C-alpha positions as CSV (number, residue, x, y, z in Angstrom):
1,M,62.4,117.8,103.9
2,A,62.4,115.8,100.8
3,D,64.3,112.5,102.1
4,P,63.9,110.6,105.1
5,V,66.5,110.7,108.1
6,R,68.1,107.2,108.3
7,A,67.1,106.4,112.1
8,G,68.8,103.1,112.0
9,S,71.2,100.3,110.9
10,A,69.0,97.3,111.6
11,P,65.2,96.6,111.8
12,I,63.7,96.6,115.2
13,G,61.9,93.7,116.0
14,V,58.6,94.4,117.9
15,D,55.5,91.8,119.1
16,V,53.1,92.6,117.2
17,E,49.0,91.9,118.1
18,A,46.7,90.2,115.4
19,G,44.1,93.3,114.3
20,K,46.2,95.8,116.1
21,S,47.2,98.9,114.6
22,Y,50.7,100.3,114.6
23,W,52.3,103.5,113.3
24,W,55.4,103.2,111.6
25,C,57.7,106.1,111.3
26,S,58.3,107.3,107.8
27,C,60.5,110.0,108.2
28,G,63.2,108.6,110.4
29,K,62.7,111.9,112.9
30,S,60.8,109.6,115.5
31,A,62.5,109.3,119.1
32,K,60.1,106.4,119.1
33,Q,61.4,104.0,116.6
34,P,60.3,102.3,114.7
35,F,57.1,104.2,115.4
36,C,55.5,107.7,114.9
37,D,55.8,110.2,117.5
38,G,54.4,113.1,115.3
39,S,58.3,114.5,114.5
40,H,57.1,114.6,111.2
41,K,55.1,117.7,111.8
42,G,56.2,120.2,109.0
43,T,57.8,117.9,106.6
44,D,55.9,116.2,103.6
45,F,56.3,112.8,105.7
46,T,53.0,110.8,107.5
47,P,53.3,108.1,109.6
48,M,52.1,104.6,107.8
49,K,49.7,102.6,109.2
50,Y,50.2,98.8,109.8
51,D,47.5,96.7,110.7
52,A,49.1,93.3,111.7
53,P,47.5,90.2,109.7
54,E,48.4,87.9,113.1
55,T,50.6,87.8,116.7
56,R,53.9,87.6,115.7
57,K,57.6,89.1,115.8
58,A,57.5,92.1,113.2
59,Y,60.5,93.5,111.7
60,F,60.2,97.2,111.4
61,C,62.2,99.1,108.9
62,T,64.6,101.9,110.6
63,C,67.0,102.8,107.8
64,K,63.4,104.2,105.9
65,A,64.9,102.4,102.2
66,T,62.7,99.6,102.3
67,G,60.5,98.6,99.1
68,N,58.3,96.6,101.9
69,S,57.3,99.7,104.2
70,P,56.8,99.1,106.8
71,L,58.6,96.0,107.2
72,C,62.5,95.7,106.8
73,D,63.5,94.1,103.4
74,G,67.5,94.1,104.1
75,S,67.9,97.4,101.9
76,H,69.9,98.3,105.4
77,S,72.7,96.3,104.5
78,R,72.9,97.3,100.7
79,G,74.1,101.0,101.7
């Protein structure tokens, strides 16, 4: 598997807590989007750690095409 699976067409908003770590699914195969559930095993993908700098709503990418991993940059609307 060389390319990630497009898991969705819009970001998922998550209330993150300052100082807490979150593991974003980079392969697109996780059933617990936008976070990793271990479905990447056997691929070249690994989850990406996101350390929340502040308590707020963060919008995590599900199309897996963002240039600002793991957060959405609007790439889902460009194709």
